[in-house]
Each structure stands twice: as C-alpha cells, then as structure tokens.
MIDOSE-1310 file (N, C-alpha, C; in nm, 2 decimals, decimal comma, always signed):
residues 77
mtts	+0,10/-0,11/+0,00/+0,00/+0,00/+0,01/+0,09/+0,13/-0,01; +0,07/+0,22/-0,07/+0,12/+0,36/-0,09/+0,04/+0,46/-0,02; +0,09/+0,58/+0,02/+0,01/+0,69/+0,03/-0,01/+0,78/-0,05; -0,09/+0,86/-0,04/-0,12/+0,98/-0,13/-0,02/+1,10/-0,12
apdq	-0,02/+1,16/-0,20/+0,09/+1,26/-0,22/+0,07/+1,38/-0,07; -0,04/+1,41/-0,07/-0,07/+1,49/+0,05/-0,04/+1,43/+0,18; -0,07/+1,29/+0,19/-0,05/+1,22/+0,32/+0,13/+1,22/+0,34; +0,19/+1,18/+0,23/+0,35/+1,15/+0,23/+0,39/+1,30/+0,27
ttrd	+0,34/+1,41/+0,22/+0,41/+1,51/+0,26/+0,39/+1,56/+0,39; +0,29/+1,53/+0,46/+0,25/+1,54/+0,60/+0,32/+1,47/+0,67; +0,36/+1,34/+0,64/+0,43/+1,25/+0,70/+0,58/+1,29/+0,70; +0,64/+1,35/+0,57/+0,76/+1,42/+0,58/+0,77/+1,52/+0,67
rlee	+0,66/+1,62/+0,70/+0,69/+1,73/+0,79/+0,69/+1,69/+0,92; +0,61/+1,57/+0,95/+0,60/+1,53/+1,09/+0,75/+1,48/+1,12; +0,80/+1,42/+1,02/+0,96/+1,33/+1,04/+1,05/+1,45/+1,07; +1,04/+1,57/+0,98/+1,12/+1,69/+0,98/+1,10/+1,74/+1,14
rtgt	+0,98/+1,75/+1,19/+0,98/+1,82/+1,31/+1,00/+1,74/+1,44; +1,01/+1,59/+1,41/+1,04/+1,49/+1,52/+1,23/+1,51/+1,52; +1,27/+1,53/+1,38/+1,43/+1,55/+1,40/+1,48/+1,68/+1,45; +1,39/+1,79/+1,42/+1,45/+1,89/+1,48/+1,42/+1,90/+1,63
awfr	+1,34/+1,86/+1,71/+1,33/+1,85/+1,82/+1,40/+1,77/+1,89; +1,46/+1,65/+1,84/+1,56/+1,57/+1,90/+1,69/+1,64/+1,89; +1,72/+1,72/+1,75/+1,84/+1,79/+1,77/+1,86/+1,90/+1,84; +1,74/+1,96/+1,90/+1,73/+2,09/+1,97/+1,78/+2,01/+2,11
yrea	+1,73/+1,92/+2,14/+1,74/+1,83/+2,28/+1,89/+1,83/+2,28; +1,94/+1,74/+2,17/+2,09/+1,69/+2,17/+2,18/+1,82/+2,22; +2,17/+1,92/+2,11/+2,26/+2,05/+2,13/+2,24/+2,10/+2,26; +2,12/+2,13/+2,33/+2,09/+2,19/+2,48/+2,19/+2,10/+2,56
lrgl	+2,22/+1,97/+2,53/+2,29/+1,89/+2,65/+2,43/+1,90/+2,61; +2,47/+1,92/+2,46/+2,62/+1,89/+2,44/+2,71/+1,97/+2,51; +2,81/+1,92/+2,55/+2,93/+1,97/+2,63/+2,91/+2,03/+2,76; +2,80/+1,98/+2,80/+2,78/+1,99/+2,95/+2,85/+1,93/+3,05
epge	+2,90/+1,98/+3,15/+2,96/+1,92/+3,27/+2,86/+1,84/+3,34; +2,90/+1,74/+3,41/+2,80/+1,64/+3,47/+2,72/+1,73/+3,58; +2,75/+1,81/+3,63/+2,65/+1,89/+3,74/+2,55/+1,97/+3,66; +2,61/+2,03/+3,57/+2,51/+2,10/+3,46/+2,42/+2,02/+3,40
yeev	+2,47/+1,88/+3,33/+2,37/+1,82/+3,29/+2,27/+1,75/+3,38; +2,28/+1,73/+3,51/+2,17/+1,68/+3,58/+2,10/+1,80/+3,59; +2,12/+1,94/+3,62/+2,02/+2,03/+3,63/+1,96/+2,07/+3,49; +2,00/+2,05/+3,38/+1,96/+2,11/+3,26/+1,88/+2,00/+3,19
epre	+1,92/+1,85/+3,20/+1,83/+1,75/+3,15/+1,70/+1,72/+3,13; +1,67/+1,74/+3,29/+1,50/+1,71/+3,32/+1,40/+1,83/+3,23; +1,45/+1,93/+3,24/+1,40/+2,03/+3,16/+1,39/+2,03/+3,02; +1,50/+2,00/+2,96/+1,51/+1,96/+2,82/+1,42/+1,86/+2,80
wdll	+1,44/+1,75/+2,86/+1,35/+1,64/+2,83/+1,20/+1,68/+2,83; +1,17/+1,75/+2,92/+1,02/+1,80/+2,92/+1,00/+1,89/+2,78; +1,09/+1,96/+2,77/+1,07/+2,03/+2,64/+1,06/+1,95/+2,50; +1,13/+1,86/+2,49/+1,14/+1,75/+2,39/+1,00/+1,69/+2,38
qral	+0,97/+1,65/+2,50/+0,84/+1,57/+2,52/+0,69/+1,65/+2,45; +0,73/+1,78/+2,53/+0,60/+1,87/+2,48/+0,62/+1,90/+2,32; +0,73/+1,91/+2,26/+0,75/+1,91/+2,12/+0,72/+1,81/+2,05; +0,71/+1,69/+2,09/+0,72/+1,55/+2,01/+0,54/+1,51/+2,03
apve	+0,48/+1,57/+2,16/+0,33/+1,51/+2,17/+0,23/+1,57/+2,05; +0,27/+1,67/+2,01/+0,15/+1,74/+1,91/+0,18/+1,66/+1,76; +0,32/+1,62/+1,75/+0,38/+1,53/+1,65/+0,28/+1,41/+1,64; +0,31/+1,33/+1,76/+0,23/+1,18/+1,80/+0,11/+1,20/+1,74
rera	+0,04/+1,29/+1,82/-0,11/+1,31/+1,80/-0,14/+1,31/+1,65; -0,06/+1,40/+1,61/-0,10/+1,44/+1,43/-0,06/+1,33/+1,36; +0,03/+1,26/+1,39/+0,06/+1,11/+1,30/-0,05/+1,02/+1,37; -0,10/+0,99/+1,47/-0,19/+0,91/+1,50/-0,32/+0,95/+1,42
alaa	-0,34/+1,07/+1,42/-0,49/+1,12/+1,34/-0,47/+1,07/+1,19; -0,36/+1,10/+1,16/-0,33/+1,07/+1,03/-0,36/+0,92/+0,98; -0,31/+0,83/+1,06/-0,32/+0,69/+1,07/-0,46/+0,63/+1,05; -0,52/+0,70/+1,16/-0,69/+0,68/+1,17/-0,76/+0,72/+1,06
eaes	-0,70/+0,85/+0,99/-0,79/+0,88/+0,88/-0,76/+0,78/+0,76; -0,66/+0,73/+0,76/-0,61/+0,63/+0,65/-0,70/+0,52/+0,65; -0,71/+0,48/+0,80/-0,79/+0,33/+0,82/-0,93/+0,36/+0,79; -0,99/+0,46/+0,83/-1,13/+0,49/+0,81/-1,18/+0,54/+0,66
dpsr	-1,05/+0,59/+0,59/-1,09/+0,61/+0,46/-1,00/+0,54/+0,36; -1,05/+0,44/+0,29/-0,99/+0,37/+0,19/-0,91/+0,47/+0,09; -1,00/+0,56/+0,05/-0,96/+0,65/-0,09/-0,84/+0,71/-0,05; -0,78/+0,72/+0,08/-0,66/+0,82/+0,10/-0,55/+0,73/+0,11
tatp	-0,56/+0,62/+0,06/-0,46/+0,51/+0,03/-0,46/+0,45/-0,11; -0,37/+0,39/-0,18/-0,37/+0,36/-0,29/-0,28/+0,21/-0,32; -0,32/+0,14/-0,38/-0,24/-0,01/-0,37/-0,13/+0,03/-0,51; -0,02/-0,03/-0,51/+0,07/-0,01/-0,61/+0,03/-0,09/-0,72
e	+0,07/-0,04/-0,83/+0,02/-0,12/-0,98/+0,12/-0,24/-0,99
C-alpha cells in the first residue's frame, strides 16, 4: 500500500519536526559538565516531550484517517 501525495507530505513534515526536536534536545545537552547536565537534562527532556506530543497526535490522526477512509491510500500497480 502506498500513501497519497498529501499524506506523504504530511508524514515528511512530521518526520522533520521530530528530527528538529531531537536535534534541539541533543544540542542543549552537548558539552555540559556532569553537574550542569543533571540540572539541565530534566528541563530539556520536558521540552522535548512537549515538542513531540503534538507530532505524535497528528501522526496518530493521520493513521486513523487512512484506516477509516480507504480512498486516502492507493495500492501499487
């Protein structure tokens, strides 16, 4: 099964947002001393989770739409 072009564009955008969120998390922690890491990491983890939550909700909604509407997917030829 393949996805329609708009769905693929949306999936690509969601992947980009996921990658950006993880990049920001890693960059915020890069080069920290152990004491700094212990202080900063919980806050950065919370920010990461807040960034990823809407992405996951959108991804789940997209999957649910595809399951409920067979015209949103096409079978390969």
